[in-house]
C-alpha positions in Angstrom: 16.5 -0.3 6.6 17.1 -2.8 3.9 14.7 -2.7 1.0 16.4 -5.4 -1.2 15.4 -9.0 -1.3 17.9 -11.5 0.1 18.9 -14.6 -1.9 16.5 -16.7 0.2 13.7 -14.3 -0.4 14.4 -14.4 -4.2 14.3 -18.2 -4.1 11.0 -18.0 -2.2 9.6 -15.7 -4.9 10.6 -18.2 -7.6 8.9 -21.0 -5.7 5.7 -19.1 -5.3 5.7 -18.0 -8.9 6.1 -21.5 -10.2 3.4 -22.9 -7.9 0.9 -20.2 -8.9 1.6 -20.7 -12.6 0.9 -24.4 -12.2 -2.1 -24.2 -9.9 -4.2 -21.2 -10.5 -7.3 -22.6 -12.4 -7.3 -21.2 -16.0 -11.0 -20.3 -15.8 -10.5 -18.3 -12.6 -7.4 -16.5 -14.0 -9.4 -15.6 -17.1 -12.2 -14.1 -15.0 -9.8 -12.0 -12.9 -8.0 -10.7 -16.0 -11.3 -9.9 -17.6 -12.3 -7.9 -14.4 -14.8 -10.5 -13.3 -13.7 -10.1 -9.7 -15.8 -10.1 -6.5 -18.9 -9.0 -8.3 -18.8 -11.8 -10.9 -17.1 -14.7 -9.2 -19.5 -17.2 -7.6 -19.3 -18.5 -4.1 -17.9 -21.7 -5.5 -15.3 -19.8 -7.5 -14.0 -18.0 -4.4 -14.1 -21.1 -2.2 -12.4 -23.3 -4.9 -9.3 -21.1 -4.9 -9.5 -20.7 -1.1 -9.4 -24.5 -0.6 -6.5 -24.9 -3.1 -4.5 -22.6 -1.0 -5.6 -24.3 2.2 -4.4 -27.6 0.9 -1.0 -26.1 0.1 -0.9 -24.5 3.5 -0.8 -20.9 2.1 -4.3 -19.6 2.7 -3.6 -17.8 6.0 0.1 -16.8 6.0 -0.3 -14.2 8.8 -1.9 -16.6 11.3 0.2 -18.3 14.0 1.7 -21.6 13.1 -0.5 -23.5 15.6 -3.6 -22.5 13.6 -2.2 -23.2 10.1 -0.1 -20.1 9.5 3.1 -20.3 7.4 5.5 -18.6 9.8 6.6 -16.5 6.8 8.4 -13.3 7.4 6.6 -10.0 6.5 8.7 -9.8 3.4 7.7 -13.3 2.3 4.0 -12.3 2.9 4.5 -9.2 0.7 6.1 -11.3 -2.0 3.3 -13.8 -2.0 0.6 -11.1 -2.3 2.4 -9.5 -5.2 3.0 -12.8 -7.0 -0.7 -13.7 -6.6 -1.8 -10.4 -8.2 0.7 -10.8 -11.0 -0.5 -14.3 -11.8 -4.1 -13.2 -12.0 -5.1 -15.3 -9.0 -8.5 -14.5 -7.5 -8.4 -12.6 -4.2 -9.3 -14.5 -1.1 -12.5 -13.2 0.4 -11.0 -11.2 3.3 -13.7 -11.4 5.9 -12.9 -14.7 7.3 -9.1 -15.2 6.8 -7.9 -11.6 7.1 -10.5 -10.1 9.5 -12.5 -12.4 11.7 -9.6 -14.9 12.0 -7.1 -12.4 13.3 -9.7 -11.0 15.7 -10.4 -14.5 17.1 -6.7 -15.2 17.5 -6.2 -12.0 19.4 -9.5 -11.7 21.4 -11.4 -15.0 21.1 -11.9 -17.5 23.8 -10.3 -20.9 23.5 -13.7 -22.4 22.7 -14.3 -19.8 19.9 -10.9 -20.5 18.4 -11.4 -24.2 18.3 -14.9 -23.9 16.9 -14.3 -21.2 14.2 -10.7 -21.0 13.1 -10.4 -24.5 11.5 -13.6 -23.9 9.5 -12.4 -20.4 8.4 -9.1 -21.9 7.4 -10.6 -24.7 5.4 -13.3 -22.6 3.7 -16.1 -24.5 5.4 -17.8 -21.2 6.4 -18.1 -18.0 4.3 -18.0 -14.9 6.4 -19.2 -11.3 5.8 -18.9 -8.1 7.8 -21.7 -6.2 9.5 -20.3 -2.7 10.3 -21.8 0.1 8.2 -25.4 1.2 8.7 -27.6 3.9 7.1 -26.2 7.1 8.6 -23.3 5.3 10.3 -20.5 4.8 7.8 -17.5 7.0 8.4 -18.9 7.8 11.9 -19.2 4.1 12.6 -19.4 4.6 16.4 -22.9 6.1 15.9 -24.3 2.7 14.9 -27.8 1.9 16.2 -28.2 -1.9 15.7 -29.1 -3.2 19.2 -28.4 -6.4 21.0 -30.4 -6.8 24.2 -29.4 -9.6 26.5 -32.0 -12.1 27.7 -30.4 -14.8 29.8 -28.1 -16.9 27.7 -28.7 -15.1 24.4 -28.9 -11.6 22.8 -31.8 -10.4 20.8 -30.5 -8.3 17.8 -32.6 -5.7 16.0 -31.4 -3.3 13.3 -29.9 -3.0 9.9 -26.5 -3.2 8.2 -25.7 -1.8 4.7 -23.1 -2.2 2.0 -22.5 -5.8 3.3 -20.1 -7.2 0.7 -20.9 -10.7 -0.4 -23.6 -10.9 2.3 -25.7 -13.1 -0.1 -22.9 -15.7 0.2 -22.6 -15.5 3.9 -22.8 -18.4 6.3 -21.7 -16.2 9.2 -21.5 -12.5 9.8 -19.4 -10.6 12.5 -21.3 -7.5 13.7 -20.8 -4.5 15.8 -23.9 -4.0 17.9 -25.0 -1.6 20.6 -25.4 -3.3 24.0 -25.5 -0.2 26.2 -27.2 2.9 24.9 -26.4 4.9 28.1 -22.6 4.7 27.7 -20.4 6.9 25.5 -21.0 5.7 21.9 -17.7 3.9 21.6 -18.0 2.2 25.0 -21.5 0.8 24.4 -20.6 -1.4 21.4 -20.0 -5.2 21.4 -18.7 -7.6 18.7 -21.0 -10.6 17.9 -20.7 -13.6 15.7 -24.0 -14.4 14.1 -25.1 -17.4 12.0 -26.7 -16.1 8.9 -29.3 -18.9 8.9 -30.8 -17.7 12.1 -34.5 -16.9 11.8 -35.1 -13.1 11.5 -32.2 -12.3 9.1 -33.1 -10.9 5.7 -30.6 -10.1 3.0 -31.6 -7.7 0.3 -29.4 -7.0 -2.8 -28.1 -3.6 -3.8 -27.3 -3.3 -7.5 -24.6 -0.7 -8.1 -23.6 1.4 -11.1 -21.5 -1.4 -12.5 -24.7 -3.5 -12.7 -23.2 -6.0 -10.3 -24.6 -7.6 -7.1 -21.7 -7.3 -4.7 -23.2 -5.5 -1.7 -26.4 -5.9 0.3 -28.6 -4.7 3.0 -29.0 -7.0 6.0 -31.9 -6.7 8.4 -32.1 -8.2 11.9 -35.6 -8.7 13.4 -35.5 -10.3 16.8 -32.5 -12.4 15.9 -31.4 -14.7 18.8 -27.6 -15.0 19.2 -26.1 -17.1 22.0 -24.0 -15.2 24.5 -21.1 -17.5 23.8 -20.8 -15.8 20.4 -19.7 -12.5 22.1 -16.1 -11.8 21.3 -14.0 -10.2 24.0 -16.0 -8.3 26.6 -19.4 -6.8 26.4 -19.0 -3.1 25.7 -15.4 -3.5 24.4 -16.3 -4.1 20.7 -14.8 -0.8 19.7 -11.4 -2.1 20.7 -11.9 -5.2 18.6 -13.2 -3.1 15.7 -10.1 -0.8 15.6 -7.8 -3.9 15.6 -9.7 -5.4 12.7 -9.7 -2.2 10.7 -5.9 -2.0 11.0 -5.6 -5.4 9.4 -8.0 -4.4 6.6 -6.1 -1.2 5.8 -2.8 -3.0 5.5 -4.3 -5.0 2.6 -5.9 -2.2 0.6 -2.8 -0.9 -1.2 -3.1 -3.7 -3.7 0.3 -2.9 -5.2 0.7 -6.1 -7.2 -2.7 -5.6 -8.8 -1.8 -2.0 -9.7 1.5 -3.0 -11.2 -0.4 -5.6 -13.4 -2.9 -3.0 -14.5 -0.2 -0.4 -15.2 1.4 -2.9 -17.6 -2.0 -3.5 -19.2 -2.6 0.2 -19.6 0.7 0.6 -21.5 -0.3 -2.3 -23.8 -3.7 -0.6 -24.5 -2.0 2.7 -25.2 0.3 1.1 -27.9 -2.8 -0.3 -29.7 -5.0 2.8 -29.5 -4.2 5.4 -32.2 -4.4 9.2 -31.9 -3.7 11.2 -35.0 -2.3 8.1 -36.6 0.2 7.4 -33.9 0.0 5.1 -30.8 -1.5 6.9 -27.9 1.5 6.1 -25.7 3.6 8.5 -27.9 1.3 11.4 -27.0 3.4 13.5 -24.6 0.5 14.6 -22.4 -0.9 11.1 -22.0 2.6 9.7 -21.4 3.1 12.3 -18.8 -0.1 11.2 -16.9 1.0 7.6 -17.1 4.4 8.4 -15.8 3.0 10.3 -12.8 0.9 7.3 -11.8 3.9 5.0 -12.3 6.1 7.1 -10.1 3.5 7.2 -7.4 3.2 3.5 -7.6 6.9 3.0 -7.2 6.9 5.3 -4.2 4.0 3.4 -2.7 5.9 0.1 -3.1 8.9 1.5 -1.3 6.6 2.8 1.4 5.0 -0.6 1.8 8.4 -2.2 2.0 9.3 0.3 4.8 6.3 -0.9 6.7 7.2 -4.5 5.9 10.7 -3.9 7.2 9.3 -2.3 10.4 7.1 -5.3 11.0 10.1 -7.6 10.4 12.1 -5.7 13.0 9.5 -4.8 15.6 6.4 -6.8 14.9 4.3 -3.6 14.9 3.2 -0.8 12.6 1.9 2.6 13.5 -1.1 4.7 12.5 0.8 6.0 9.4 0.0 2.6 7.7 -3.1 4.6 6.6 -0.8 6.1 3.9 -1.0 2.8 2.1 -4.8 2.9 2.0 -4.9 6.5 0.8 -2.3 6.3 -1.9 -3.1 2.8 -2.9 -6.8 3.5 -3.6 -6.0 6.8 -5.3 -3.6 5.0 -7.7 -6.2 2.3 -8.3 -8.7 5.0 -9.3 -6.1 6.8 -11.4 -5.4 3.7 -13.4 -9.1 3.1 -14.1 -9.4 6.7 -15.3 -6.5 6.4 -17.6 -7.8 3.2 -19.1 -11.2 4.8 -19.7 -9.4 7.8 -21.4 -7.2 5.5 -23.5 -10.1 3.4 -24.9 -12.5 6.4 -25.3 -16.2 5.9 -26.2 -15.7 2.2 -26.7 -15.2 1.8 -22.9 -18.8 2.9 -22.4 -20.3 -0.1 -24.1 -20.8 -2.3 -20.9 -21.1 -5.2 -23.4 -18.4 -6.4 -25.9 -18.9 -5.0 -29.4 -16.3 -7.3 -30.9 -14.9 -10.7 -30.4 -11.2 -10.3 -29.5 -9.6 -9.8 -26.0 -9.3 -6.1 -26.6 -13.0 -5.6 -27.2 -13.9 -7.8 -24.3 -11.7 -5.9 -21.8 -12.7 -2.5 -23.2 -16.4 -3.3 -22.5 -15.5 -4.2 -18.9 -13.7 -0.9 -18.2 -16.7 1.3 -17.5 -18.2 -1.1 -14.8 -14.7 -1.4 -13.3 -14.3 2.4 -13.3 -17.6 2.8 -11.4 -16.7 0.0 -9.0 -13.4 1.6 -8.1 -15.1 4.8 -7.0 -15.8 3.1 -3.7 -12.2 2.1 -2.9 -11.4 5.5 -1.3 -14.4 5.0 1.0 -14.2 1.4 2.3 -12.0 0.4 5.3 -12.5 4.0 6.5 -12.7 6.8 4.0 -9.5 8.5 2.9 -10.6 11.7 4.6 -10.8 9.8 7.9 -7.4 8.2 7.2 -5.9 11.7 6.9 -7.3 12.6 10.2 -5.9 9.5 11.8 -2.4 10.3 10.4 -2.7 13.9 11.6 -3.7 13.0 15.1 -1.9 9.7 15.8 1.2 10.0 13.7 1.8 13.8 13.5 0.2 14.8 16.9 -1.9 17.5 15.3 
């Protein structure tokens, strides 16, 4: 296993870094660095960056070349993601490019690929995900939203919850129950639904960080053409597991954590404790060092998976380690930042005019928002069960 970058990979990193420096819009970079991420960026903000990357040909690096992919190696893909985070580039809303797109490439019909993939690539349609329901989160297979077939269409009734950016959605991909008599995993299907269809209601959920990021989505006699069924009826669980594997691979967010670790250290040099910079306090410095060591170990682990993908094209169930440790590190960094700033971090609104005051006021909302990272894409408890069963054979 080789964890060092080659000369070509280092040259690629320099190319990406220079392009990002020249092309990330300054206003979007400022929003990201001020923690105005998914909850504060508008639909236009998200799609503006998406379309800039699409014009460059870099918006869907993991897709096959025939559909606009870059044909990058896994290492180049890793470098690109890290450089984007370091540059303060907005994240690409993942539901179209990183979730629905790969599903269609793997399971979609030729007609579905031709219809949807170019629009996903170019940012013509904004996608959201309809998985979780009240009472069906970690136990997703217990979902109750029904899709009953009537001739050439399904009629969908039910409710989805925690639908991220559903208020922006043009389309939603949904898990629905098409056979209530089968075992719960075997009676599920995967549907693509136009959010402008009559009978769909989106209701906002305002979270502890005071942001509108997630929603409830209600389906009341919503007609969906049968041609929008992906794969086979009753085989949606197979599609869902494939999609969740792609989602978990991207939840480590190592580049973002490295950027935030550097910011934490800067904060700790400015904040004073007993007349000395906080970073000189042995107990605080020890906590920072522990997170930094864990982040270094996570990066090496990620590179191991990248190397495995480069050699075999596959990764195993132990990729869940990235999701577990990545989200724990993200939460640990937000906790340390809150501790470093102290009571000033509780303001929720800037109490001064400089960058430090503005960022400090954003820390409490960010801390609350990051409580959910260990739950989405499958809770960390579920990930440990997956590793125990699939990787360790327990």
